[in-house]
N, C-alpha and C positions, 0 to 999 in steps of 0.2 A: 775426903774426895781428892783425887789427884787432879790438879789443874791441867787442862789440856793445852797443847800448843794451839793457839788461835792462828789459823791460816786465813787471813782476811779475805783474800781473793785468789781463787785457783780454778783452773779449768780441768784439773785431773782429779782422780780419786784421792781422798785423803789417806794419809799413812797412819800407822798406829799412834794413838794418843794425840791425834790432831782433830781439831774441830774447824771445819770451814764454814764461814758465814754465808757462802754461796751467793755472793753479791753480784747482781746485775749492774753493769756500768753504763753510764750515759754521759755524753759530752760532745766535744768538738775537736776536730783534728784537721789541721791545714793540709795534711797529706791526702785526705779523702777527696774523691772526685766531686762529691756533693758540694754545691756552693755554700759558702759560710753563712749567708742569710738563712738558707734552708736549715742548716745544722742548728743555728741559733733558735729558730722557731721550734724545732723539735726538742731542743734542750729545755727551753722555757716550758714546754708542755710537760716534760718529765719532772721539772721542778714543781709544777702545780700538782702533778700526781703524787709526788713525794709528800707534799703538804696535806693533800686530801687523805692519803692513806696513813699518815702519821709515821712514815718510815724514813730512815736516813737515805741520802742520795750519794751514790758512789760515782765519782767523776773520772772520765777519761779525758785527758787534756794533752794535746800535742800542739805546741806553739800557739795556744789560745788562752794563756793564763790571764792576760789583761781582760779579754772578753768575758771569761768566767767570773772574774772578780767584779767586773762592771755589772753583770747580770745579777750577781748575789746582792750587790749594793742596791740595785734598782728594785729587785723583787722582795728583799728582806725576808727570806724564809725563816721559819721557826725550827724546822727539822735540821738535824746535823748533816753536814756535807763532809765527805771523805775523799781526798785526792788519792787515787790509787796509783801504784807504780811510780812514785815520785822519784825523780832523778835530778831535780833542779838544784840551782845554786842557793846559797844561804839567803840572798836578797829575796828570791822567789819564795823560799820557805817562810821568811818573815812576813811577806805579804799574805800568805795563806793563814798563818797563825794569827795575824792581826785581824783577819776577817773571820776568825773563829772556825777555820776549816781544819779538820783532822788530816793527818798525812799517813799513808801506808807506804812503807819502803819494801822494795823487792830485792832480788839477788844483785841487781846492778843499781847502786845508789851513790850519791855524792857524799863522801865520808864527812866532810865539814858540815853539811846540812843535817845528816843523821846525828852528829854529835850535838848540834844546837837544838834539835827537836826535843821538847819536854816529853817525858814518858806519858803524861796525861793526854797528849795529843797524837800518840803514835800507835800504828799497827804495823805488822809484818806480813808479807805474802810471798808466794812463789809464782803467782799468776799462771802462765801457760807452760812453765817448765816442770816436767814430771820429776820432782825431787822432794824428799822430805824437808820440812821447814826447820826441824830441830837444829841443824848446823847454823842456820841464819840466826836463830835465837842465841846460840852459844857465841857466835861472832859479835853480835850487837852487844850482848851483855859484857863481853870482854872489852870491847871498845869503850863502852860507857862506864866501865869500872864498877859494875854491879854484879850480883849473882844472877845466874840464869833464872833461878826461882823467883827472885824479885821482879825480873822482867816479865816472866810468865804471869805472875800475879797482877801486875799493873795492866798488861794488855788484856787479860781476862776481865779485870774491872772495867776497862774501857768498853769492851764488847758487851758486858752486862748492862752498862749504863746506856749505850746507844741502841742496843737491840733487845733490851728487856729480857735477857735470858738468865 
């Protein structure tokens, strides 16, 4: 079996030899017009649904990292959480990893954070940009000093573990 390129989160059709996990995202965003308390209530509802359905929670987070981490600590979910489109600094990455949250990097990422992220906690994505993910895999593998095949295998293992595929 050829290991596909896992495109963790995308809004476009997948390209040849790609597998999209088709993840719906939930979270909070200080740029949205909806007041933060309403966003938090909705997010908590999605956390409960994730727990009830036994499925990972994909998180959209813009300037609400501390809120997300506080909610995780308060609710103590058993299902995995994945921060999608992560562009944050190494300190933010460490906060996520310490809380047991997986991280998905897109085409725009903080290089230092990407380098610090263990493969066991990493995914890659193209999100809403209609482009194949293969070049991102090649770029990340080169930066991390590993083969592209090794990176593909590890992200495939992560996907199989979280999504039981």
